[in-house]
N, C-alpha and C positions, 0 to 999 in steps of 0.2 A: 337488456342486460345490466346488471348492476356490479360493478368491479369494486372491490376494496383492496386498497394498497397499504401495507402496515410499514410505514417508515417514510420518511421525506428526503432520502439521499439520491444518489445519481442514479441507482439501481430503479429506485422507484418510479423516478422521473423519466428514465428510458422506457420504463414499460407503459408509463400513460402515454407518452408520445406514438410507441408503436400501437397500442390499443386504438388511439384514435385515429390513426391511419387507417385501420382496419374498419372501426365501428364509430362513425360520426355521431351517433344518436346514444350510445351507452352512457349509463351515467357512472363517473367515476370518483370514487371517495378515497382521498388520501389522508391518513391518520398518524399522527406523530406527536411526541411529547415535547420535542425540542423546539422552543419559540421562534428559533432562528430559521428554520426549515431548510431549504436548499441551498447550501453552499460549498465551496472548494475545500474540501479537507486537507488536499494535498498543499493549498495555498497558506495554511494556517502557520507553517514554518516561516513563510516570508511576511506574513503579518506580524509574528513574534519578533523578528530581526527588525521589523521598521521599514524593511524595503516596499511595500505594498499598504495602501491604506484599506480599513476593514470594507468599504465599499466595493473594493474590487474582488471580493471572495465570492460576490453573489453573480453567477452566470444566468439567471432567470430574472425578470423583472415581474412585478405583479400581472403586467398585461400578458406576459408569456403563458402564466397559469390560466389568464381568462380566455385567451386564445385556443387552449387546448380543453376549456371546459371542465376544470377540475375543481371539485369542492373538497378545500382543505379543513380538517378538522383537528382542532388541538385538544388531544385527548390521549388517554391511555387505553390500550385494549389489554382486558384483564383474562379474556379466556375465548375460546373457540369452541363451537358446537359444531363438528364436521357433518353430523347426521342432519342437523336442521339447517346447515348452511348459513350460520348467523356468528357474528362476534360480539362479545360484550364489551362495551367502553364503560370506563370509570364514571362519567357524568350522563351518558345518553342512554345507557342500557344496551338491550340487544339491536343490532344493526343486521340486516340480511345480506347476502351477497349470493351472486351466480358464481363468479370467479374471485378468489382470493390470492393475494400475494404477501409473502412475507419476505420483507426486505428491512428486517430489524438490525443489520449490521453487526458491530462487534464492539466489546468494550474493552478498555486497557486493563489489563492483568493488575491484581492488587497483590503484592507479596504478603506474606504473612510475618509481619515484623511489629515488635513492640513499638508504639509510637506512630503508626503508619496512618492514624487517624487525626493527628495533629494538624493544625492550621500552618499552613506553610508546606506541605506536601502536596505537589503539583504533577498533573499530567497533561500531554499534548494529545487530548483525546476529541475533543470538539471545541466549537467556538466559545461557549460558556466557560469552559475550563482554560481557555487561553485568555479570555478577558480577566478571569480572577487572576491568573498567574500575571498578567501585566500589571494589575494592581498592587499585587504583593511586591513584585519587584521594583516599584517606585521607593519603598522604604528598605529594602534588603541591600546587604552589603556582599555577603557571600553565599553561595549557592553549591550544593553537592549533586551531583547528577550520577543515577545508576542505570545501566542497560547497555545491549552490545549491538544495537542495529542503528537503522537511520534514524528512528525518533529520538534516541537518546542523543545522537548528535546534534539533531536540531535542536534540541532543549539546551544542549550545552552551548552551541553557538549563539541560540537565541538570547539565552540570560547573559552570556558574555556581551553581546551587542548591546544589552539594556544597561550596561555598567557594572555588572557584577562580576567580582573574582570567582571563578568556576573550578570546582575539583571534579574532574569526571573519573568514575570508579568502574573498572573493568575485572570480570571475575577470573579471566585467562591472561596469558602472557601478551597479548595485542589485540587489537581493534577487529571486530566481527569476523573472527576466524572462521566461522562457518560458511561465509560466501567468499571473504577476500583471501588472498594468498599473502605471503609474509611481506613480499616488495609493496603489495597495494596497501597493507594495514600500515606499513611504516611511512609511507609516503602521506597517508591522512594524518597519521600522529604528528609527524614533523610538523605539518601545517596548522595542526591545533596547538602544539606546543609554542610555534612562532607568533600566534595570535595571543598567547598567555595563559592558554588554558592548562592547568597542572593535571597530568596524568597519573593514575594510580593503578599498577597492573596487580594482579593476584590479590584484590582487595575486594571483600564484601562487607556490607552492613549487617552489624549484630543487632543494633538498636538504634532509632531515631529519639533523640533525647528533646524533651520539651520542658518548658517553665510557663506556668499560666494557660495551657492549652497550645501553646505556639512552639515550634521548631527553633531550638538554640543550637544545635549540634547533631553530628551522628558518631557512635561508638562502631568501630570496625571489629571484625572476628578476630584480628591480631591485636586488640587493645587500645588502638589509638583512637584519640577523639578529634575530629574536625568540627572545628565552629562553623556554623551557618545559620541563616533565618529561612532558605528554602531547602526542599529535597525534591529535584526533579526524577520521576520514576518512569521508565519505559522499558518493560520486561516482558513484553509479549502482548497480544490480546487474546479476548475470549468471545466467540460467536454468540450471540443472544438467543439461545436456543430454547429456552424455557417455556415458551408459548407452544411451541412445536411439540415439546415433550408431554406438556399437560394435555395436550389434544392427541396424543397416541400416534403421532406422525413418528417414522423412522429416523433415528439420529445417530450420529456418530460424535466427531467433534462439532460438526455442523448439521444441518438439516440434508439428509440424503435427496437428491433429485436425479431424475433421468435425463435423457439427452433432450427432452422438451422442456426441461426446468421445472417438471411436475413432481411432487413429493409423492409418498406413498399413499396418499389420500387424494382421491380424484377430486378435481377442481381447485386444489390449493397448491401452489407453486412458490418457489422461493429463489432469490438471486441476490447478489451482493456478498459481503463477506460471510454471511451466516449460512451460504450455500455451499454444499459439499457437491461439486458436479462430476459427472462421469466421464473419465479421460478415457478414451480407448487406446492411445498409446502406451499409457502407464498400466492399462488394465486394472484400476480402482478408481475410487472417489477421492477427490483433490479439493483441498480449499485454496482459493487465490484471494489474496487482499490487496490488489491493485485496481485503482481507480478506473483505468480502461476496461478492464476484465468485468467489472461491475456493471458497467455501462453496457456492454455487449450481454451480458447474462440478463439485464432487465429487458433490453430491447426483445431478445430471445422469448422471454417469458411472457411479454405483452403481446407478441405475436399469437403466441400459442393459447393464450386466454382468449383472444377474439376469436379463435377458430381457425387461424391460419398455421397448418403444422408445419414448423420450421424449427429443425434440431440446432441446438448450440454447439457449435463447433469451436472446442477451446485450442486457442491460438498459443504460440510460442511465448512464454512469458517476457516482457520487456519492461524493465523499470529503469527510466531515466531520472536520476536524482542529482543532488549536489552534495559532495563529502567535503567539509573542510575548505568549502568555496572551490572545489574542483568538481566540474560537470562529469557525472559517471554515468555511463549505461551499462547493465548488468542483465543479459539475456540468455535465453535457453537453460540448459541444465545445471549453469553455474550455481554453486551452494545448494543442490539438491541432492537426496540421499540416493536418488535413482540413477544419478550418473554413472558412465560406463566406465568401472574401474581400470578398464585397459586403456581409456583415452589418452592420448598424448597431449603434453602442456607444451604451448610456444608462446614466447613473450618478445615484445619489440617495442619499436617506434609505432606510434600510431599516425603520425603527421604525415600526410602524403604530398603536401605541398601543391596541392591542386583544388580545384572546385569540383565538387559532384552537384549535380543540380538538385538531387533529392536527398541532401544532407538534412538531419534533424535541426543542428545548429552548428554554426562553427565557432571555435573558440580557438584560434591558431595564436591568440596572443599569450597564451597559459604556457608556462615553461614545462609543465607536466604534459606529455603527450605519450601515453603508454597503451598498450594492448596485450592481451591475454586470450587465447584461443584454447579451447577443449577439442581436439582434433579425434572424431572416430575413425572407422575403418574407410568409410567412404564420405562422410559428411563432416560438416563443424557442427559441435553439439551446444556449444555455448561459446560466450565470449564476454570480456570485461573490457571497457574501453573507457579510458581517463583523459581528461583533457579536451584535445581535439576530437569532435565527433562526426567528421566529415564520413568516416567509414560506417557509421552505426546502423544507417538505413539500410545499404547493402548487406552488410553483414547479418542484419535480421532477417532479410529476404532469403538469404543462403541457408540459415538456420531453420527458419519456418518451412521452406520450401524442400528442405533436405536435398539441396543441390549437390550433384555428385562432385566432389572437388580432387578426385584422384587424378587429374592432369597437374594439379599443383601440391598435392599432399608432400610429395618429396622436399618440395623447395621450402614450404611452409616449415617443415620439421628440421630443416638444416640448421646447425649452429649459426647464432647472429643472423639470421634469415631478415631481410628487410620487408616486414610483413606488412607493412602499408601498401608499399610499392605492388608486392606480389598479388594483395587483393585487389587494389585499384584495377590493375591491369586485366585481372581475371573478370571482375565485375564488368569491366568495359566490353569484354567479349560474349558475356552470358546475359547481360541484360536485357539487349533486344530479344533474345530467345524467350526470356520470361515475361515479355510484354511489359518491362517497367521502364 
């Protein structure tokens, strides 16, 4: 068997590992254009701030690839011939495959703005972009950042950490309105202002100003001019579906796959940011852009490519990130349009003043200890936990396994309820039944 994996990220590597477990003799070709190969994309934010060196971004060493007997090919895939089961590489020509994986990921979206191609417009999209950003930051004094989610905040914090004066532009009235409630947004914004990052609400860029091909400022839609030498852009991502479209595979926003990660064309699979997977709970295909989900999708694809029929089971989304130096866990239906409109919202203190054995991490030194729950009819639908994370793992289990919280629902919904204590006591009762 010859397996061709297009992409060198976490989904492709997880697929290779799964294939090798099932097929120790098959040939695995991993093709990608990124010369840096496999590295931690979530780690780029910490590399940008200077908290970790570049060498810590690599979870694999060369001997790990040798152990898996993977042939790495630095080349661009220019086309797929599904009928003949072959792919065309830019330098090597046609290469046959028995099973093909498209793990091409996603690219940062580029807004249609005058001046978007000027030197100094930067993205936190990959390692090469981050190195370029760091080189420019050595000579720059001021930066403008535009975007509404985690990556925009990482750019703002990273450029500030590198000594730049940062203006952060938000289209709406507060930070990340789609996911955070007003209390959470204001907590993050207060931290940013304490750091010295200047916030601009209801502000959009009309034009990026340049001189001799380089950024010198931006003009906003309300006519103001902000001088800067760098513009950080984080306005979303776009799955790389062009190869699939040209080959006639079924696509939507991503490449559509079934529960076995197989596309509409037999023998071709997709995983990671580019794959739009079937979610039986939602009754539709969904895109996920989280590192752990990409790994699980790649693993499922690899098993199925090697003949082990193993359906991919989409788990409850969980993102543990850092917002303005506040460790934050976002899980379940928070920020999703499919959220139950009748869900009750409760907020409170997340610090339980005790150690739970399976906590993701402990951050009790933080003065911010906050929790918000989306409570459905019989289950917890989603949660946001800021600061102390002792309850994150138990909460995730309660949400993912749809544990019946009827015995504590009334207490959770009571005004000024001590949510941390109620949840910790409930977890102590049910964790043994759940086998946790």
